C-alpha positions in Angstrom: 12.3 85.4 3.2 10.3 82.2 1.6 6.8 81.7 3.3 5.5 78.9 5.8 4.4 75.4 3.5 0.9 74.3 3.5 0.4 70.8 2.6 -2.7 68.9 1.2 -2.9 64.9 0.9 -5.4 62.8 -0.7 -5.6 59.0 -1.3 -7.1 57.5 -4.7 -8.1 53.7 -5.2 -6.5 52.5 -8.7 -7.1 49.0 -8.2 -7.9 47.3 -11.6 -10.5 44.6 -11.6 -9.7 41.1 -11.6 -8.5 39.8 -15.1 -6.6 42.8 -15.6 -2.7 41.6 -17.0 -0.4 42.2 -14.6 3.2 43.7 -15.1 6.8 43.4 -13.9 7.1 39.6 -14.9 7.0 38.3 -18.5 6.5 34.6 -17.3 2.7 35.3 -16.6 0.6 33.9 -19.0 -3.2 35.4 -18.1 -4.5 37.9 -16.0 -4.9 38.4 -12.6 -7.1 36.0 -10.5 -7.4 37.7 -7.2 -6.9 41.3 -5.3 -5.1 40.2 -2.0 -4.5 44.1 -1.0 -5.9 47.5 -2.7 -3.7 49.5 -4.8 -3.9 53.2 -4.2 -2.1 56.8 -5.3 -1.3 58.9 -2.4 -0.8 62.6 -3.2 0.8 65.6 -1.3 0.6 68.7 -2.7 2.9 71.6 -1.4 2.4 75.3 -1.2 4.2 78.2 -0.2 1.4 80.8 -1.2 4.1 81.5 -4.3 5.0 77.9 -5.7 3.0 74.7 -5.7 4.3 71.0 -6.2 2.5 67.9 -6.2 4.2 64.6 -5.5 1.7 61.4 -6.6 3.3 58.2 -5.4 1.7 55.2 -7.0 1.5 51.6 -6.3 2.0 50.8 -9.8 5.1 49.0 -11.8 6.0 52.1 -13.6 4.4 54.8 -15.3 5.2 56.0 -19.2 6.8 59.7 -20.2 3.1 59.8 -22.4 1.1 59.0 -19.4 3.3 61.4 -17.1 2.4 63.9 -19.5 -1.4 63.4 -19.7 -1.5 63.4 -16.1 0.3 66.6 -15.8 -2.0 68.3 -18.8 -5.1 67.2 -16.7 -3.5 68.8 -13.5 -2.7 72.0 -15.3 -6.0 72.5 -16.6 -8.0 71.3 -13.3 -5.8 73.3 -11.0 -3.4 76.5 -10.3 -0.3 73.9 -10.4 1.6 74.0 -13.4 2.1 70.7 -15.0 5.8 70.5 -15.1 5.5 70.7 -11.3 3.8 67.7 -10.9 6.0 64.2 -10.2 4.6 61.2 -10.4 6.5 58.2 -9.1 5.7 54.3 -8.5 6.7 51.6 -6.0 7.4 49.2 -8.9 5.3 46.8 -7.4 5.3 43.4 -9.8 2.1 42.6 -8.7 0.4 45.5 -10.3 -1.2 46.1 -13.7 0.8 46.4 -16.5 0.8 50.2 -17.6 1.9 49.9 -21.1 2.0 48.0 -24.0 5.0 45.6 -22.9 7.1 43.1 -25.0 5.1 40.4 -23.9 2.3 38.9 -25.5 -0.3 40.2 -23.5 -3.2 42.0 -23.8 -3.2 45.3 -22.7 -5.8 47.3 -21.0 -6.2 50.6 -22.2 -9.5 51.5 -20.8 -7.8 50.7 -17.3 -5.2 53.1 -18.4 -7.3 56.3 -19.5 -9.0 56.0 -15.9 -5.7 55.8 -14.2 -4.7 59.0 -15.7 -7.6 60.8 -14.6 -7.5 59.2 -11.2 -4.3 60.4 -10.8 -5.0 63.6 -11.5 -8.0 64.1 -9.5 -5.9 62.9 -6.3 -3.9 66.2 -7.1 -7.6 68.0 -7.6 -8.4 66.6 -4.1 -5.0 67.7 -2.4 -5.0 70.7 -3.6 -8.4 71.9 -2.0 -6.9 70.3 1.3 -4.2 72.9 1.7 -3.5 73.6 5.6 0.2 74.9 7.7 2.3 72.4 8.8 5.3 72.1 10.2 7.9 69.2 8.9 10.8 67.1 9.7 12.8 64.3 8.5 14.0 60.7 10.5 15.7 58.0 9.7 15.1 54.2 11.1 16.8 50.8 9.9 14.6 48.0 8.1 16.4 44.6 6.9 14.7 43.5 4.0 16.9 45.0 1.6 20.3 43.2 -0.1 22.0 43.8 -2.8 21.1 41.2 -6.0 24.6 41.3 -8.3 26.9 38.4 -7.4 29.8 36.9 -9.6 29.9 33.2 -10.0 32.4 31.5 -12.1 32.8 34.9 -14.2 29.5 35.3 -14.4 27.3 37.9 -12.9 23.7 36.3 -11.7 20.8 37.6 -9.9 21.6 36.0 -6.2 22.6 37.6 -3.1 25.8 39.3 -3.0 26.2 39.9 1.1 29.3 42.0 0.3 27.3 44.2 -2.3 26.3 48.0 -1.6 22.9 48.3 -0.1 21.2 51.1 2.3 18.5 49.8 4.8 18.0 53.2 5.9 14.3 54.0 6.3 13.9 57.9 5.5 10.7 59.2 7.1 9.2 62.6 6.8 6.8 63.7 9.6 3.7 66.3 8.9 1.8 67.9 11.5 -0.6 70.6 11.3 -0.1 73.7 13.9 -1.4 72.2 16.7 0.8 68.8 16.5 -1.7 66.6 15.1 -0.5 64.4 12.6 -1.3 65.2 8.8 0.6 63.2 6.7 3.6 60.5 6.6 6.0 60.0 3.8 8.7 57.3 4.1 11.6 56.3 1.3 13.4 52.6 1.3 15.6 51.8 -1.4 14.6 47.9 -2.6 12.8 46.4 -5.7 8.8 45.7 -5.0 9.6 42.3 -6.2 8.6 40.2 -2.6 6.2 38.2 -4.6 7.2 36.4 -7.8 5.9 35.6 -11.3 3.8 32.5 -10.1 1.6 35.3 -7.7 -1.6 36.6 -9.7 -3.3 38.4 -7.0 -3.1 42.1 -6.8 -0.8 43.4 -4.3 1.1 47.0 -3.1 4.2 44.4 -2.1 6.1 45.4 0.7 5.0 49.1 1.3 1.2 48.8 0.7 0.6 47.3 4.1 3.0 49.3 5.8 1.2 52.8 4.4 -1.6 50.9 5.8 -0.2 50.0 9.5 0.9 53.9 9.9 -2.8 55.0 8.7 -4.4 52.7 11.1 -1.9 54.1 13.9 -2.5 57.9 13.2 -6.5 57.6 12.5 -8.7 58.7 10.0 -7.7 61.8 7.8 -3.8 60.9 8.1 -2.2 60.0 4.9 1.1 57.6 4.6 2.8 58.1 1.0 6.2 56.0 0.0 8.8 57.1 -2.3 10.8 54.3 -3.9 14.5 54.8 -3.6 17.1 54.1 -6.3 17.4 50.5 -6.1 18.0 49.1 -9.8 20.7 46.6 -8.2 18.9 45.9 -4.6 15.8 43.7 -4.1 13.7 41.7 -1.2 16.0 39.1 0.5 13.6 35.9 0.3 16.1 33.0 -0.5 15.4 29.3 -0.5 19.2 28.6 0.1 20.7 31.8 1.4 21.8 32.7 -2.1 19.0 32.1 -4.8 16.2 34.5 -4.6 12.4 33.2 -3.9 8.6 34.3 -4.0 7.8 35.3 -0.5 4.5 34.0 0.9 1.8 36.3 1.9 2.1 35.2 5.5 5.4 36.6 5.0 4.6 40.0 3.2 2.3 40.7 6.1 5.2 40.2 8.6 7.2 42.7 6.5 4.2 45.3 6.6 4.3 45.2 10.4 7.5 45.6 11.0 8.3 48.1 8.6 5.3 50.1 9.1 5.9 50.1 12.9 9.8 51.2 12.1 8.3 54.0 10.4 5.9 55.0 13.5 8.6 54.6 15.9 11.2 57.0 13.7 8.3 59.2 13.3 7.5 59.8 17.0 11.2 60.7 17.4 11.1 63.5 14.6 11.0 66.9 16.3 9.0 69.3 13.6 10.0 72.8 12.7 8.6 75.4 10.3 9.1 74.6 6.5 10.2 77.5 4.2 9.5 77.7 0.5 8.9 75.5 -2.0 10.8 75.2 -5.6 11.0 73.1 -8.6 13.5 72.2 -11.0 14.1 69.8 -14.0 15.9 69.0 -17.3 15.4 66.4 -19.9 18.9 64.8 -20.8 19.9 62.5 -23.6 21.5 59.2 -21.9 24.7 58.1 -23.4 24.7 54.8 -24.8 27.3 52.2 -25.2 28.8 51.5 -28.9 26.7 49.3 -30.3 27.9 46.0 -32.1 27.9 45.4 -35.7 25.2 43.6 -37.5 26.9 40.0 -37.4 26.3 40.2 -33.4 22.5 40.4 -33.7 22.6 37.9 -36.6 24.6 35.2 -34.7 23.0 35.5 -31.6 19.7 35.1 -33.5 21.1 32.2 -35.5 22.6 30.1 -32.5 20.3 31.5 -29.8 23.2 32.3 -27.6 24.9 36.2 -26.8 28.2 35.9 -28.3 29.8 38.2 -25.5 27.7 36.4 -22.6 26.8 32.9 -23.8 23.2 33.5 -22.3 20.4 31.7 -23.8 18.1 34.4 -26.4 15.0 34.6 -24.8 11.6 34.7 -26.8 11.2 38.1 -26.3 15.1 39.4 -26.8 14.3 37.0 -30.4 11.6 39.8 -31.5 14.1 42.3 -30.3 17.1 40.8 -32.6 14.8 40.8 -35.4 13.8 44.7 -34.9 17.4 45.7 -34.7 18.6 43.4 -38.1 15.8 45.2 -40.1 16.8 48.5 -38.7 20.1 48.3 -39.7 19.7 47.0 -43.0 17.3 49.6 -44.1 19.3 52.2 -42.4 16.5 53.3 -40.0 18.5 52.6 -36.8 18.4 55.8 -34.8 18.2 56.2 -31.1 18.6 59.1 -28.4 17.0 58.1 -25.4 16.1 60.8 -23.1 15.5 61.2 -19.5 13.9 63.8 -17.3 15.3 64.5 -13.9 13.3 66.6 -11.4 13.8 68.1 -8.3 11.4 69.6 -5.5 12.6 71.6 -2.8 10.0 71.5 0.2 11.9 73.9 3.1 14.9 71.8 3.7 13.8 68.8 2.3 15.0 68.0 -1.6 13.5 64.9 -3.4 15.5 64.4 -6.4 13.9 62.1 -8.9 15.0 59.8 -11.9 12.6 57.8 -14.5 14.3 54.8 -14.5 15.4 51.7 -12.4 18.8 53.3 -11.2 21.4 52.0 -9.0 21.5 52.6 -5.6 24.8 54.2 -5.8 23.5 57.4 -8.0 21.0 58.0 -4.9 23.7 57.8 -2.2 26.0 60.3 -4.2 23.1 62.6 -4.6 21.8 62.5 -1.2 25.7 63.1 -0.2 26.5 66.0 -2.2 23.2 68.0 -1.5 23.9 67.5 2.2 27.6 68.8 1.5 27.4 71.3 -1.1 23.8 72.6 0.5 23.4 71.5 3.9 20.1 70.0 2.5 18.5 66.7 3.3 18.1 64.8 0.0 15.7 62.0 -0.7 16.4 59.7 -3.9 13.4 59.1 -5.9 13.4 56.4 -8.7 10.6 55.5 -11.5 9.5 59.0 -11.6 7.8 60.8 -14.5 9.0 57.8 -16.9 10.6 54.6 -17.8 13.9 54.4 -19.2 14.9 50.9 -18.1 18.0 50.0 -15.8 20.9 52.8 -15.6 23.8 51.3 -14.2 27.3 52.7 -12.5 30.0 52.8 -14.8 31.5 50.3 -12.6 29.3 47.6 -12.8 28.6 48.1 -16.7 32.0 45.4 -17.2 30.4 43.1 -14.8 27.5 42.5 -17.1 24.4 40.7 -15.6 20.6 41.2 -15.8 20.5 44.9 -15.3 23.4 45.7 -17.4 22.1 43.9 -20.7 18.3 44.4 -19.9 18.0 46.7 -22.9 17.8 43.3 -25.2 14.5 42.7 -23.6 12.6 45.3 -25.7 13.9 48.8 -25.5 14.2 50.6 -28.8 18.0 50.8 -27.6 20.8 48.8 -29.9 22.9 48.9 -26.8 22.8 49.7 -23.1 23.6 52.9 -21.4 27.0 53.7 -21.0 28.8 54.5 -18.0 29.2 58.1 -18.8 25.6 58.3 -17.6 26.3 57.8 -13.8 27.9 61.4 -14.0 25.2 62.9 -16.6 22.4 61.6 -14.1 24.1 62.7 -10.5 25.3 66.1 -11.5 22.4 67.2 -13.1 20.0 66.4 -9.9 22.7 68.3 -7.5 22.9 71.2 -10.1 18.7 71.5 -10.0 19.0 71.1 -6.1 21.3 74.3 -6.4 18.3 75.9 -8.5 15.7 75.1 -6.3 17.5 76.9 -3.5 18.7 80.1 -5.9 15.0 80.3 -6.8 14.0 80.9 -2.9 16.5 83.7 -2.2 
């Protein structure tokens, strides 16, 4: 019989200084001007006395594989938690700092990134010192923020509200209490891009999840930690529109209303959850090579660069894409074009809860498939998580690739890939996550 689970939680402020360049939008032309709300890393460390695992949730647009490796290395040096038992996941707020040297012509704050890596590892240290026996449980609610953002208009798939598109407005809530029933931590998951605030916003903000976490912590008092997990949402975003179809930036007044509404829903669901002992902690991961679509020949890239129009979609070629085109042409002419993208898929099981994570902007359907299969095959509850342990860009479903659109063709805006990911990536990702979930169960038997 696996041992009862202990939990330690910690909160670290990761807000950068004003002036730091922001991530998420290429249209910004200067650094942050203000701080609307602070950014945090919330860490949950789980232990069954034999195995430990840490989940670090960050108010960031994303984190690179290199930074993940640095954080894991520091954790392994400073604690008894193996580095590969650490999951670093991000809310994808587009009102946070840039965390890598991006394609845009923006100064990169490497000093902030080095300090950030130390802070994330430090949060794991703190949480690891706070381990205590907990009971836990899962409940679900609903919040009407998310909407599908891929609509085909006149034969072109555009980023607009698709009322008939796949969407999941479920709020998954995890409740953790101590042996006396006192609240220790809450984790909640929602599958929606953190793009409430648009490119015109120059104030740091954790977007829709930030204030919701603060709301929950205010309800349960000092010492309670609320953490947010971003579900697979590559094709989903907040439903703020100007005409019911075209998206716009929210105002901070609107965002603060979401904080209260989402936070209240998390609290309401938490109060309805019946906790039970959690038995066992297990971790499994695998690095896979992501299959890509067949790349066009060099004439395609040259035509696009010369005409300023993509031959297949007739969309205009952006400034950033021109740089990408020149790189592709140079690689093809020199014979150095070689690309084998890697993705780490990681699963952490805590009792009957499975956290299945992917390192990119993954279409919602991936997560729904994993959730259903883990439930049917193992009888466990799965929480799907994206933008964990790296950033491999958008990974669309096989069915959506022929429709094109931004998410399918985003690789043209600065990735190293000569083509987008193929439809085979969907089956690879889903099958791998489910197989890893099986491994975490076998490890506890």
